[in-house]
Each structure stands twice: as structure tokens, then as C-alpha cells.
VOKOL-253297 format. One line per 8 residues: number of its first residue (from 1); their letters; for each residue z, y, x negated of N, C-alpha, C. Coordinates in Angstrom, 3 decimals, always signed. Layout:
% residues N
NUM	a	Z:Y:X:Z:Y:X:Z:Y:X | ...
END
This chain:
% residues 280
1	mdwkaldt	+79.365:+106.769:-143.192:+80.383:+106.401:-142.204:+80.927:+107.644:-141.512 | +80.996:+107.590:-140.190:+81.560:+108.680:-139.412:+83.056:+108.411:-139.259 | +83.845:+108.928:-140.190:+85.271:+108.627:-140.202:+85.998:+109.227:-139.006 | +85.529:+110.355:-138.513:+86.140:+110.955:-137.341:+85.954:+110.053:-136.123 | +84.751:+109.489:-135.973:+84.488:+108.589:-134.853:+85.350:+107.338:-134.961 | +85.527:+106.855:-136.182:+86.358:+105.674:-136.390:+87.818:+105.965:-136.042 | +88.297:+107.130:-136.437:+89.677:+107.505:-136.136:+89.898:+107.598:-134.640 | +88.923:+108.151:-133.935:+89.034:+108.262:-132.483:+88.986:+106.888:-131.817
9	arrkprpf	+88.088:+106.033:-132.299:+87.885:+104.729:-131.671:+89.084:+103.809:-131.832 | +89.871:+103.984:-132.883:+90.970:+103.056:-133.140:+92.203:+103.352:-132.285 | +92.236:+104.498:-131.618:+93.426:+104.904:-130.864:+93.532:+104.167:-129.535 | +94.731:+104.177:-128.978:+94.976:+103.548:-127.691:+94.122:+104.230:-126.622 | +93.323:+103.465:-125.888:+92.437:+104.093:-124.899:+93.159:+104.451:-123.610 | +92.591:+105.387:-122.883:+93.079:+105.668:-121.540:+92.814:+104.454:-120.656 | +93.687:+104.164:-119.697:+93.467:+103.006:-118.828:+92.096:+103.037:-118.169 | +91.397:+101.938:-118.276:+90.087:+101.717:-117.666:+88.978:+102.583:-118.272
17	spgtglfw	+89.236:+103.088:-119.485:+88.168:+103.790:-120.199:+87.030:+102.817:-120.494 | +85.773:+103.248:-120.350:+84.640:+102.350:-120.622:+84.297:+102.248:-122.105 | +84.961:+103.033:-122.955:+84.564:+103.049:-124.368:+83.224:+103.733:-124.531 | +82.370:+103.161:-125.392:+81.067:+103.772:-125.642:+79.982:+103.230:-124.725 | +80.343:+102.354:-123.820:+79.348:+101.825:-122.895:+79.769:+100.474:-122.358 | +79.054:+100.008:-121.338:+79.364:+98.718:-120.742:+79.086:+97.592:-121.727 | +80.069:+96.755:-121.921:+79.910:+95.568:-122.760:+78.699:+94.751:-122.319 | +78.560:+94.584:-120.984:+77.538:+93.682:-120.452:+76.129:+94.254:-120.552
25	sdpylash	+76.005:+95.557:-120.762:+74.674:+96.159:-120.773:+74.119:+96.369:-122.178 | +74.912:+96.089:-123.234:+74.393:+96.153:-124.590:+73.435:+94.976:-124.794 | +72.165:+95.228:-125.132:+71.170:+94.142:-125.174:+71.552:+92.992:-126.104 | +72.031:+93.312:-127.307:+72.368:+92.248:-128.259:+73.564:+91.441:-127.767 | +74.632:+92.124:-127.356:+75.815:+91.423:-126.879:+75.508:+90.616:-125.626 | +74.742:+91.195:-124.716:+74.452:+90.512:-123.457:+73.673:+89.225:-123.677 | +72.815:+89.202:-124.705:+72.069:+87.973:-124.987:+73.005:+86.865:-125.456 | +74.052:+87.222:-126.196:+75.036:+86.223:-126.629:+75.896:+85.762:-125.465
33	vvwahldd	+76.167:+86.662:-124.523:+76.992:+86.310:-123.377:+76.310:+85.255:-122.507 | +74.976:+85.253:-122.463:+74.253:+84.228:-121.710:+74.698:+82.838:-122.150 | +74.731:+82.620:-123.445:+75.094:+81.291:-123.950:+76.577:+81.018:-123.764 | +77.388:+82.058:-123.766:+78.811:+81.863:-123.466:+78.995:+81.402:-122.019 | +78.180:+81.934:-121.102:+78.233:+81.498:-119.708:+77.918:+80.008:-119.581 | +77.039:+79.523:-120.435:+76.546:+78.149:-120.305:+77.351:+77.149:-121.104 | +78.317:+77.617:-121.874:+79.108:+76.744:-122.741:+80.250:+76.113:-121.941 | +80.097:+74.845:-121.579:+81.104:+74.183:-120.755:+82.302:+73.685:-121.558
41	rtddasrt	+82.348:+74.010:-122.843:+83.529:+73.674:-123.639:+84.630:+74.712:-123.455 | +84.282:+75.843:-122.878:+85.249:+76.919:-122.705:+84.967:+77.656:-121.404 | +85.978:+78.349:-120.876:+85.766:+79.173:-119.677:+85.927:+80.652:-120.001 | +85.579:+81.034:-121.239:+85.709:+82.428:-121.638:+84.833:+83.354:-120.804 | +83.592:+82.952:-120.542:+82.661:+83.806:-119.807:+82.483:+83.360:-118.362 | +82.411:+82.067:-118.158:+82.273:+81.489:-116.822:+83.141:+80.239:-116.737 | +83.430:+79.845:-115.526:+84.076:+78.547:-115.360:+83.072:+77.439:-115.669 | +83.585:+76.243:-115.923:+82.702:+75.131:-116.237:+81.854:+74.776:-115.026
49	lariekev	+80.737:+74.127:-115.278:+79.839:+73.761:-114.187:+80.535:+72.844:-113.186 | +81.355:+71.922:-113.671:+82.065:+71.019:-112.753:+82.963:+71.800:-111.806 | +83.636:+72.825:-112.316:+84.487:+73.646:-111.461:+83.639:+74.485:-110.501 | +82.544:+75.030:-110.978:+81.681:+75.844:-110.127:+81.122:+75.011:-108.981 | +80.787:+73.757:-109.244:+80.282:+72.886:-108.182:+81.328:+72.715:-107.080 | +82.598:+72.583:-107.439:+83.663:+72.480:-106.446:+83.827:+73.792:-105.683 | +83.698:+74.915:-106.395:+83.805:+76.214:-105.736:+82.677:+76.409:-104.731 | +81.475:+76.022:-105.118:+80.324:+76.165:-104.228:+80.503:+75.312:-102.977
57	awinsllp	+81.028:+74.110:-103.140:+81.253:+73.245:-101.973:+82.226:+73.903:-100.997 | +83.272:+74.537:-101.514:+84.236:+75.196:-100.628:+83.635:+76.441:-99.986 | +82.952:+77.261:-100.769:+82.330:+78.472:-100.226:+81.334:+78.099:-99.122 | +80.585:+77.064:-99.347:+79.603:+76.604:-98.361:+80.262:+76.186:-97.055 | +81.516:+75.753:-97.126:+82.216:+75.271:-95.932:+82.825:+76.389:-95.090 | +82.772:+77.622:-95.567:+83.453:+78.712:-94.870:+82.781:+79.090:-93.553 | +81.486:+78.867:-93.447:+80.751:+79.188:-92.223:+80.055:+77.933:-91.706 | +79.786:+77.876:-90.404:+79.190:+76.656:-89.835:+77.829:+76.306:-90.409
65	qpgrlldl	+77.077:+77.312:-90.817:+75.753:+77.056:-91.374:+75.413:+78.133:-92.392 | +74.519:+77.826:-93.332:+74.153:+78.818:-94.358:+73.521:+80.059:-93.742 | +73.786:+81.191:-94.376:+73.191:+82.450:-93.957:+72.844:+83.279:-95.169 | +73.139:+84.567:-95.105:+72.857:+85.477:-96.226:+74.111:+85.602:-97.088 | +73.934:+85.475:-98.380:+75.066:+85.552:-99.308:+74.716:+86.460:-100.472 | +75.640:+87.368:-100.788:+75.482:+88.305:-101.893:+76.493:+87.947:-102.970 | +75.991:+87.634:-104.164:+76.839:+87.256:-105.301:+76.890:+88.443:-106.264 | +78.026:+89.147:-106.278:+78.179:+90.330:-107.116:+78.789:+89.933:-108.460
73	gcgvgrha	+78.134:+90.336:-109.557:+78.532:+89.889:-110.880:+78.130:+88.443:-111.074 | +76.878:+88.129:-110.739:+76.410:+86.742:-110.655:+76.198:+86.082:-112.005 | +76.194:+86.857:-113.097:+75.989:+86.260:-114.412:+74.652:+85.547:-114.506 | +74.654:+84.326:-115.034:+73.412:+83.568:-115.193:+73.024:+82.820:-113.924 | +73.763:+83.031:-112.832:+73.328:+82.545:-111.529:+73.732:+81.131:-111.170 | +74.801:+80.618:-111.769:+75.180:+79.236:-111.472:+75.639:+79.062:-110.019 | +76.537:+79.936:-109.552:+76.931:+79.871:-108.144:+75.709:+80.090:-107.246 | +74.924:+81.094:-107.578:+73.789:+81.472:-106.739:+72.806:+80.318:-106.576
81	qllaekgw	+72.481:+79.648:-107.664:+71.499:+78.575:-107.586:+72.021:+77.400:-106.761 | +73.264:+77.028:-106.976:+73.825:+75.904:-106.223:+73.933:+76.227:-104.736 | +74.267:+77.476:-104.416:+74.340:+77.870:-103.008:+72.955:+77.924:-102.374 | +71.956:+78.382:-103.130:+70.579:+78.386:-102.617:+70.108:+76.963:-102.338 | +70.518:+76.030:-103.173:+70.147:+74.629:-102.948:+70.735:+74.091:-101.648 | +71.828:+74.694:-101.192:+72.455:+74.286:-99.940:+71.897:+75.052:-98.742 | +70.905:+75.900:-98.980:+70.233:+76.572:-97.878:+70.582:+78.029:-97.687 | +71.421:+78.586:-98.549:+71.787:+79.995:-98.416:+70.660:+80.893:-98.910
89	nvtgvdas	+70.505:+82.031:-98.230:+69.587:+83.092:-98.662:+70.375:+84.006:-99.593 | +70.177:+83.867:-100.906:+71.073:+84.446:-101.898:+70.444:+85.643:-102.601 | +71.260:+86.689:-102.745:+70.950:+87.814:-103.622:+72.032:+87.870:-104.693 | +71.626:+87.983:-105.955:+72.584:+88.079:-107.054:+72.396:+89.379:-107.807 | +73.494:+90.053:-108.128:+73.447:+91.330:-108.842:+74.324:+91.238:-110.084 | +73.808:+91.682:-111.226:+74.586:+91.691:-112.457:+74.040:+92.781:-113.375 | +74.929:+93.349:-114.205:+74.537:+94.437:-115.103:+73.782:+93.954:-116.331 | +73.861:+92.660:-116.624:+73.271:+92.125:-117.845:+71.814:+91.740:-117.634
97	vpsiefar	+70.914:+92.422:-118.327:+69.486:+92.095:-118.216:+69.202:+90.672:-118.688 | +69.701:+90.234:-119.865:+69.428:+88.851:-120.288:+69.952:+87.804:-119.304 | +71.120:+88.046:-118.712:+71.653:+87.087:-117.744:+70.757:+86.989:-116.508 | +70.298:+88.128:-116.009:+69.420:+88.119:-114.834:+68.080:+87.472:-115.177 | +67.538:+87.764:-116.351:+66.279:+87.132:-116.752:+66.425:+85.618:-116.822 | +67.530:+85.163:-117.377:+67.781:+83.723:-117.448:+67.897:+83.140:-116.044 | +68.656:+83.816:-115.171:+68.850:+83.324:-113.810:+67.518:+83.240:-113.061 | +66.665:+84.234:-113.225:+65.361:+84.224:-112.557:+64.517:+83.039:-113.025
105	qeaqdasl	+64.529:+82.791:-114.330:+63.735:+81.681:-114.853:+64.271:+80.342:-114.353 | +65.590:+80.206:-114.313:+66.181:+78.966:-113.804:+65.817:+78.755:-112.335 | +65.865:+79.814:-111.546:+65.509:+79.697:-110.133:+64.036:+79.334:-109.976 | +63.184:+79.959:-110.783:+61.751:+79.655:-110.722:+61.494:+78.199:-111.088 | +62.167:+77.725:-112.137:+61.975:+76.335:-112.575:+62.436:+75.347:-111.507 | +63.447:+75.758:-110.720:+63.965:+74.892:-109.660:+63.274:+75.121:-108.319 | +62.243:+75.988:-108.299:+61.492:+76.313:-107.078:+62.413:+76.863:-105.987 | +63.335:+77.738:-106.404:+64.261:+78.370:-105.479:+63.931:+79.851:-105.347
113	sidfrvgd	+63.992:+80.360:-104.136:+63.742:+81.772:-103.887:+65.079:+82.509:-103.844 | +65.446:+83.114:-104.963:+66.694:+83.868:-105.070:+66.349:+85.266:-105.565 | +66.910:+86.255:-104.917:+66.647:+87.645:-105.280:+67.688:+88.088:-106.312 | +67.353:+87.986:-107.595:+68.241:+88.424:-108.668:+67.887:+89.860:-109.058 | +68.926:+90.716:-109.111:+68.707:+92.135:-109.382:+69.609:+92.596:-110.529 | +69.060:+93.439:-111.396:+69.858:+94.076:-112.441:+70.528:+95.308:-111.852 | +71.846:+95.397:-112.010:+72.548:+96.569:-111.502:+74.036:+96.485:-111.746 | +74.660:+97.635:-111.914:+76.107:+97.737:-112.020:+76.664:+97.648:-110.601
121	irsarlpq	+77.461:+96.628:-110.327:+77.900:+96.418:-108.940:+78.765:+97.562:-108.425 | +79.280:+98.390:-109.319:+80.078:+99.535:-108.880:+79.232:+100.610:-108.218 | +77.929:+100.576:-108.468:+77.082:+101.648:-107.941:+75.763:+101.153:-107.360 | +75.379:+99.914:-107.616:+74.085:+99.399:-107.150:+74.034:+99.370:-105.623 | +72.862:+99.577:-105.098:+72.662:+99.507:-103.643:+72.815:+98.059:-103.191 | +73.627:+97.827:-102.173:+73.896:+96.470:-101.710:+73.047:+96.149:-100.484 | +72.427:+94.976:-100.456:+71.710:+94.569:-99.240:+72.690:+94.415:-98.082 | +72.227:+94.708:-96.893:+73.114:+94.754:-95.731:+73.109:+93.431:-94.954
129	nqdiilva	+74.036:+93.352:-93.986:+74.139:+92.225:-93.061:+74.352:+90.893:-93.774 | +75.239:+90.909:-94.765:+75.545:+89.694:-95.514:+76.628:+88.888:-94.795 | +76.416:+87.593:-94.690:+77.409:+86.727:-94.051:+78.574:+86.434:-95.000 | +78.289:+86.329:-96.277:+79.330:+86.186:-97.292:+78.999:+87.100:-98.461 | +79.993:+87.809:-98.942:+79.887:+88.510:-100.223:+80.884:+87.850:-101.165 | +80.385:+87.379:-102.293:+81.181:+86.649:-103.269:+81.358:+87.492:-104.526 | +82.600:+87.612:-104.985:+82.888:+88.275:-106.264:+83.817:+87.328:-107.022 | +83.247:+86.534:-107.916:+83.970:+85.418:-108.515:+84.573:+85.747:-109.879
137	ygtlatfs	+85.473:+84.895:-110.270:+86.076:+84.828:-111.603:+86.777:+86.114:-112.027 | +87.569:+86.674:-111.113:+88.427:+87.798:-111.447:+87.738:+89.119:-111.681 | +86.480:+89.229:-111.286:+85.738:+90.459:-111.561:+86.422:+91.682:-110.962 | +86.954:+91.561:-109.748:+87.595:+92.710:-109.114:+88.814:+93.181:-109.895 | +89.437:+92.285:-110.666:+90.631:+92.639:-111.426:+90.319:+93.378:-112.719 | +89.050:+93.645:-112.972:+88.665:+94.394:-114.172:+88.362:+95.861:-113.868 | +88.468:+96.255:-112.590:+88.119:+97.605:-112.189:+89.363:+98.472:-112.010 | +89.195:+99.769:-112.195:+90.275:+100.703:-111.907:+90.530:+100.721:-110.410
145	paelrrli	+91.705:+101.172:-109.979:+91.975:+101.245:-108.535:+90.934:+102.050:-107.766 | +90.484:+103.160:-108.340:+89.498:+103.988:-107.637:+88.155:+103.269:-107.535 | +87.714:+102.636:-108.629:+86.457:+101.884:-108.603:+86.533:+100.757:-107.590 | +87.674:+100.089:-107.549:+87.847:+98.964:-106.632:+87.758:+99.421:-105.179 | +88.431:+100.519:-104.846:+88.378:+101.017:-103.462:+86.952:+101.336:-103.044 | +86.206:+101.985:-103.935:+84.820:+102.335:-103.591:+83.969:+101.079:-103.387 | +84.157:+100.088:-104.250:+83.369:+98.863:-104.131:+83.702:+98.117:-102.842 | +84.987:+98.014:-102.522:+85.377:+97.301:-101.301:+84.836:+98.007:-100.064
153	drcrrala	+84.863:+99.336:-100.056:+84.301:+100.080:-98.927:+82.814:+99.760:-98.759 | +82.105:+99.685:-99.866:+80.677:+99.375:-99.800:+80.446:+97.938:-99.352 | +81.307:+97.023:-99.796:+81.189:+95.633:-99.363:+81.421:+95.504:-97.862 | +82.417:+96.212:-97.355:+82.685:+96.152:-95.920:+81.468:+96.604:-95.120 | +80.828:+97.668:-95.578:+79.646:+98.169:-94.872:+78.470:+97.197:-94.975 | +78.445:+96.407:-96.047:+77.329:+95.482:-96.257:+77.512:+94.151:-95.543 | +78.717:+93.873:-95.052:+78.970:+92.612:-94.353:+78.406:+92.651:-92.935 | +77.883:+91.525:-92.511:+77.485:+91.367:-91.119:+78.736:+91.243:-90.255
161	prgvlvfd	+78.626:+91.449:-88.936:+79.771:+91.181:-88.063:+80.302:+89.766:-88.294 | +81.612:+89.650:-88.450:+82.285:+88.379:-88.737:+81.939:+87.845:-90.121 | +81.406:+88.713:-90.989:+81.137:+88.313:-92.359:+82.424:+88.163:-93.153 | +82.323:+87.494:-94.299:+83.501:+87.142:-95.091:+83.345:+87.680:-96.515 | +84.377:+88.371:-96.987:+84.455:+88.771:-98.386:+85.283:+87.720:-99.116 | +84.693:+87.097:-100.132:+85.334:+86.007:-100.867:+85.478:+86.426:-102.320 | +86.704:+86.325:-102.835:+86.909:+86.684:-104.239:+88.158:+85.996:-104.763 | +88.321:+86.025:-106.074:+89.560:+85.556:-106.688:+90.000:+86.553:-107.744
169	vfrqswwk	+91.306:+86.624:-107.950:+91.894:+87.468:-108.989:+93.031:+86.678:-109.632 | +93.418:+87.103:-110.826:+94.501:+86.403:-111.500:+95.844:+87.019:-111.153 | +96.869:+86.172:-111.254:+98.228:+86.590:-110.941:+98.983:+86.920:-112.229 | +100.240:+87.284:-112.083:+101.015:+87.753:-113.228:+101.191:+86.674:-114.295 | +101.333:+85.410:-113.898:+101.549:+84.347:-114.886:+100.349:+84.190:-115.802 | +99.147:+84.220:-115.237:+97.923:+84.143:-116.061:+97.824:+85.372:-116.952 | +98.117:+86.531:-116.387:+98.027:+87.808:-117.094:+98.958:+87.816:-118.299 | +100.196:+87.371:-118.115:+101.156:+87.356:-119.219:+100.717:+86.407:-120.333
177	kqlltaqk	+100.192:+85.254:-119.959:+99.725:+84.291:-120.959:+98.571:+84.860:-121.762 | +97.605:+85.483:-121.089:+96.461:+86.082:-121.775:+96.886:+87.242:-122.663 | +97.845:+88.029:-122.197:+98.329:+89.164:-122.976:+98.979:+88.687:-124.268 | +99.815:+87.668:-124.184:+100.478:+87.143:-125.379:+99.470:+86.556:-126.356 | +98.482:+85.838:-125.836:+97.443:+85.259:-126.701:+96.663:+86.348:-127.408 | +96.303:+87.395:-126.677:+95.528:+88.492:-127.267:+96.320:+89.208:-128.352 | +97.620:+89.373:-128.150:+98.436:+90.085:-129.124:+98.631:+89.302:-130.406 | +98.444:+87.979:-130.358:+98.596:+87.151:-131.543:+97.326:+87.102:-132.390
185	glpwdvvt	+96.226:+87.649:-131.873:+94.965:+87.600:-132.594:+94.960:+88.494:-133.830 | +94.008:+88.232:-134.731:+93.868:+89.059:-135.922:+93.444:+90.470:-135.537 | +94.027:+91.518:-136.144:+93.674:+92.892:-135.773:+92.318:+93.318:-136.302 | +91.780:+92.583:-137.278:+90.452:+92.938:-137.772:+89.757:+91.707:-138.311 | +88.429:+91.780:-138.360:+87.627:+90.657:-138.832:+86.380:+91.203:-139.516 | +86.103:+90.721:-140.711:+84.914:+91.113:-141.459:+83.842:+90.043:-141.284 | +82.665:+90.448:-140.823:+81.550:+89.527:-140.632:+80.456:+89.921:-141.613 | +80.165:+89.048:-142.543:+79.229:+89.384:-143.625:+77.774:+89.095:-143.281
193	degfwsqe	+77.523:+88.518:-142.134:+76.166:+88.198:-141.699:+76.054:+88.528:-140.214 | +75.047:+88.007:-139.546:+74.911:+88.201:-138.109:+76.077:+87.541:-137.382 | +76.597:+88.212:-136.358:+77.705:+87.664:-135.597:+77.571:+87.986:-134.126 | +78.629:+87.742:-133.368:+78.584:+87.986:-131.923:+78.321:+89.451:-131.620 | +78.930:+90.352:-132.405:+78.903:+91.768:-132.070:+77.709:+92.519:-132.637 | +77.099:+92.007:-133.704:+76.031:+92.760:-134.364:+75.142:+91.823:-135.176 | +73.905:+92.275:-135.399:+72.965:+91.506:-136.216:+73.174:+91.736:-137.706 | +73.936:+92.748:-138.072:+74.127:+93.087:-139.478:+75.598:+92.937:-139.856
201	phlvltrt	+75.912:+92.933:-141.151:+77.324:+92.848:-141.548:+78.135:+93.965:-140.886 | +79.365:+93.621:-140.454:+80.156:+94.593:-139.711:+81.634:+94.231:-139.758 | +82.419:+95.179:-139.351:+83.865:+95.016:-139.235:+84.236:+95.164:-137.759 | +85.087:+94.258:-137.281:+85.568:+94.338:-135.901:+87.072:+94.571:-135.925 | +87.500:+95.694:-135.372:+88.918:+96.008:-135.223:+89.308:+95.746:-133.773 | +90.414:+95.068:-133.563:+90.843:+94.764:-132.199:+92.250:+95.284:-131.960 | +92.508:+95.632:-130.718:+93.859:+96.003:-130.328:+94.047:+95.621:-128.861 | +95.285:+95.338:-128.502:+95.637:+95.008:-127.125:+96.757:+95.933:-126.689
209	daypvlrt	+96.563:+96.602:-125.561:+97.541:+97.556:-125.058:+97.910:+97.213:-123.630 | +99.211:+97.217:-123.350:+99.694:+96.953:-121.995:+100.059:+98.255:-121.292 | +99.789:+98.301:-119.994:+100.104:+99.436:-119.138:+100.868:+98.870:-117.941 | +102.164:+98.585:-118.110:+102.926:+97.836:-117.100:+102.920:+98.466:-115.712 | +102.989:+99.784:-115.624:+103.026:+100.430:-114.311:+101.746:+100.131:-113.531 | +100.642:+99.999:-114.245:+99.353:+99.698:-113.624:+99.081:+98.202:-113.525 | +100.042:+97.361:-113.980:+99.857:+95.905:-114.013:+98.594:+95.543:-114.792 | +98.361:+96.223:-115.883:+97.087:+96.152:-116.597:+97.311:+95.996:-118.086
217	fgrtfvvv	+96.410:+95.249:-118.736:+96.302:+95.365:-120.184:+94.832:+95.476:-120.554 | +94.582:+96.078:-121.717:+93.217:+96.273:-122.190:+93.017:+95.634:-123.545 | +91.872:+95.024:-123.731:+91.445:+94.532:-125.036:+90.353:+95.466:-125.550 | +90.589:+96.072:-126.686:+89.640:+97.018:-127.263:+89.053:+96.438:-128.531 | +87.731:+96.454:-128.632:+87.016:+95.971:-129.806:+86.240:+97.138:-130.397 | +86.597:+97.508:-131.615:+85.880:+98.569:-132.320:+84.964:+97.910:-133.338 | +83.666:+98.102:-133.172:+82.660:+97.476:-134.040:+82.144:+98.532:-135.004 | +82.413:+98.316:-136.299:+82.061:+99.286:-137.337:+80.885:+98.747:-138.127
225	etdrvrrf	+79.769:+99.469:-138.058:+78.569:+99.112:-138.818:+78.264:+100.227:-139.812 | +77.223:+100.056:-140.579:+76.908:+101.020:-141.630:+76.687:+102.418:-141.069 | +76.007:+102.499:-139.925:+75.598:+103.810:-139.422:+76.160:+104.159:-138.052 | +77.113:+103.365:-137.547:+77.655:+103.697:-136.228:+78.989:+102.989:-136.012 | +79.738:+103.564:-135.061:+81.004:+102.991:-134.620:+80.961:+102.900:-133.103 | +81.203:+101.694:-132.583:+81.201:+101.501:-131.132:+82.537:+100.927:-130.688 | +82.925:+101.272:-129.458:+84.173:+100.755:-128.908:+83.917:+100.161:-127.522 | +84.338:+98.918:-127.347:+84.193:+98.228:-126.069:+85.583:+97.898:-125.537
233	clwyrwyd	+85.838:+98.273:-124.292:+87.146:+98.067:-123.669:+86.999:+97.121:-122.488 | +87.807:+96.071:-122.485:+87.841:+95.115:-121.385:+89.214:+95.200:-120.720 | +89.225:+95.253:-119.385:+90.460:+95.522:-118.656:+90.834:+94.368:-117.745 | +92.158:+94.139:-117.605:+92.679:+93.019:-116.837:+93.889:+93.499:-116.018 | +93.766:+93.409:-114.700:+94.838:+93.869:-113.807:+95.248:+92.728:-112.881 | +96.537:+92.424:-112.831:+96.966:+91.289:-112.025:+97.336:+91.701:-110.602 | +97.202:+90.723:-109.697:+97.468:+90.947:-108.279:+98.228:+89.769:-107.703 | +99.032:+90.048:-106.691:+99.603:+89.006:-105.853:+99.293:+89.347:-104.400
241	rshiqdei	+99.807:+88.544:-103.475:+99.400:+88.688:-102.078:+99.630:+90.094:-101.541 | +100.790:+90.672:-101.810:+101.080:+92.000:-101.265:+100.136:+93.050:-101.846 | +99.837:+92.942:-103.156:+98.897:+93.894:-103.770:+97.511:+93.769:-103.139 | +97.075:+92.532:-102.947:+95.740:+92.301:-102.389:+95.650:+92.860:-100.974 | +96.646:+92.558:-100.164:+96.614:+93.016:-98.773:+96.645:+94.537:-98.693 | +97.433:+95.180:-99.542:+97.585:+96.637:-99.477:+96.475:+97.385:-100.208 | +96.010:+96.849:-101.346:+95.124:+97.603:-102.230:+93.661:+97.186:-102.155 | +93.390:+95.938:-101.766:+92.006:+95.467:-101.788:+91.454:+95.291:-100.386
249	vpgarvdw	+92.192:+94.618:-99.504:+91.654:+94.317:-98.171:+92.586:+94.791:-97.062 | +92.989:+96.061:-97.062:+93.864:+96.540:-95.984:+93.190:+96.388:-94.624 | +93.955:+95.907:-93.669:+93.430:+95.755:-92.324:+92.649:+94.496:-92.068 | +92.444:+93.668:-93.101:+91.657:+92.455:-92.932:+92.542:+91.274:-92.539 | +91.939:+90.297:-91.902:+92.589:+89.010:-91.688:+92.269:+88.139:-92.894 | +93.288:+87.651:-93.559:+93.110:+87.015:-94.858:+93.576:+85.569:-94.830 | +92.759:+84.692:-95.377:+93.156:+83.319:-95.668:+93.355:+83.207:-97.173 | +94.460:+82.582:-97.580:+94.871:+82.564:-98.984:+94.691:+81.173:-99.580
257	fggldgrr	+94.245:+81.144:-100.843:+94.020:+79.872:-101.529:+94.419:+80.022:-103.002 | +94.570:+78.884:-103.657:+94.924:+78.891:-105.074:+93.730:+78.910:-105.993 | +92.530:+79.011:-105.450:+91.313:+79.065:-106.252:+90.103:+79.061:-105.351 | +88.931:+79.352:-105.910:+87.701:+79.393:-105.132:+87.190:+78.010:-104.763 | +87.921:+76.965:-105.160:+87.594:+75.621:-104.703:+88.411:+75.245:-103.472 | +89.176:+76.204:-102.941:+89.917:+75.980:-101.716:+91.250:+75.285:-101.884 | +91.713:+75.104:-103.096:+93.008:+74.443:-103.313:+94.142:+75.268:-102.713 | +95.250:+74.607:-102.438:+96.378:+75.264:-101.798:+97.037:+76.254:-102.758
265	ltssspwi	+97.414:+77.401:-102.230:+98.118:+78.410:-103.019:+99.600:+78.043:-103.087 | +100.130:+77.987:-104.308:+101.549:+77.729:-104.502:+102.145:+78.854:-105.340 | +103.457:+78.833:-105.475:+104.132:+79.870:-106.262:+103.732:+79.823:-107.729 | +103.253:+78.663:-108.202:+102.879:+78.518:-109.610:+101.381:+78.670:-109.854 | +100.604:+78.940:-108.816:+99.154:+79.091:-108.989:+98.851:+80.302:-109.869 | +98.107:+80.132:-110.975:+97.797:+81.282:-111.830:+96.743:+82.217:-111.240 | +95.967:+81.705:-110.290:+94.933:+82.499:-109.625:+95.191:+82.496:-108.129 | +94.626:+83.487:-107.476:+94.711:+83.555:-106.022:+93.321:+83.915:-105.493
273	avaarwee	+92.874:+83.140:-104.514:+91.561:+83.359:-103.914:+91.723:+83.783:-102.470 | +90.754:+84.549:-102.002:+90.850:+85.200:-100.691:+89.550:+85.033:-99.924 | +89.690:+84.749:-98.642:+88.583:+84.874:-97.698:+89.022:+85.895:-96.659 | +88.420:+87.083:-96.711:+88.874:+88.209:-95.883:+87.815:+88.559:-94.839 | +88.307:+88.786:-93.613:+87.423:+89.168:-92.498:+88.024:+90.388:-91.809 | +87.175:+91.327:-91.479:+87.603:+92.506:-90.733:+87.110:+92.390:-89.290 | +88.022:+92.594:-88.369:+87.644:+92.565:-86.962:+87.068:+93.926:-86.576 | +85.905:+93.915:-86.028:+85.252:+95.175:-85.644:+85.732:+95.628:-84.273
END
């Protein structure tokens, strides 16, 4: 056991620290995440298929006719496949190899031509002249301010004239509820057989840290195995209309919604969805 590594891993992380690597790019973990995406009993990894179908119907209505659509953080491709069925020319990008492999097979089985690519959306090359760029399920709220600015700049360059950036993020009410739930969880868990985090017996240490000035909290999972210690950090930053306008889409014309299904935004909406257009 590397006790020094364990001591370091258990400490409060710097905001938006990646830990020992991307959660989504670990081959074993990513294979388990595929099935979490497909589990309609929970929305831990993805929204339920019924909700995604409503979101796709609304996204499809944003432009008079289907065009080119880029789905960033596409996961197993549920949005992408449904949009392709409606006539969109879809490209999907995700860091998880198992998720992209699953999405490709599903598209092939459905005789759909969808360009699924493995890549970290923070740095992957984006196809140009997109009529819609979609970033669903709060993905933008997991990035540091600097990462977010760089990604939005790249998205703007990748949009076609009159193209639309579509995304959703969570608001403070959702953030507070998730923070309280996370803090009530067990700080450690012993797994004597194969589990979500590892194929061998292991210990999982968890901690939740809030960074109020940054409107952020982090969930840290330290996975202790016989010969290694790994730390995975997941980050959650809340936004409201003023934050979005100033920090994510400055200068854009924005339409506001209470979700990616186009529902009305109210003061009690836990999520906020955006359709942003920049006038050239």
C-alpha cells in the first residue's frame, strides 16, 4: 500500500482538479457507465428515454428543417439517434470509448449514418458549420470557468451563420439538494468482490466539498486497491440567467426555458435551458 498516495488522495481537492484522470475515460468504469446511461429507473447518468424523446421533439422544432447537429458529450447516443431518425446529419463526441462503441453499434443496427467520435469535448476538433450544437444534461456545469470559456469560443466558431447553441444547466435549488444528499452518504464503503469501481476487492472513500464563492461543489471518490490508489473528482457548478448571460453566452440573443423539452422557465425550475444565437 502506498500510504503517502492515500494520504494525498483523501485531502480536499483544488476546485476542478481532475484527480488521477477522467472518470469517463477509465475503461472499466466507462463500461459500467454505459449501462447506467440505459437504466431508465434512474437519471444518474442520463435522463430517461421518455424524457429524452420530449427533448428531441423540442430540439427538432428549433429550426424549420433538419440540418447539421453536433452533440457534445453524447454518451450512448440516445439524443443523436432520435435526431438522426428525424433527418438531422448528426455528429456525436464523447470521451468514453465504450459509450461510443455502443452508440455506433446501435446506429448501425438502426441503419442510421451518424458520425460518432471518441474525444474530450474540451479539446477535440469540432466539425464546422453546425446548425445546432447540443450540450445536454448539465455537462457545461461540470467545467471550470476557464475550460467553459474555451469550449464556448470553439462552439461559436463551429456554428453556421444563424446557428443555435442549445444546452441546459442546473440552478441553485437543484445544486443545494444534490449537495445535501451527497453529504449524507457513507464516507467509505468496502467492496469484497467486483463492483462499480474495480474488478477486485477495494475500498471507496468519498467526500463532498463545497466552494460557495465558485457556486461549486465536488464529489471525490478515492478507490483503494491492493496495488494502487486512484482519485476521481466530479464537479457541479450552478447557474442562473445572469450567470449564463455574462459567463457562458455573452453577446448572444437568448431564449430561456425550464428544460430541454421546451417547458416554461419559472422561479421554481430546478434546471434552465438555453437556445443562444449570435448575430454576425
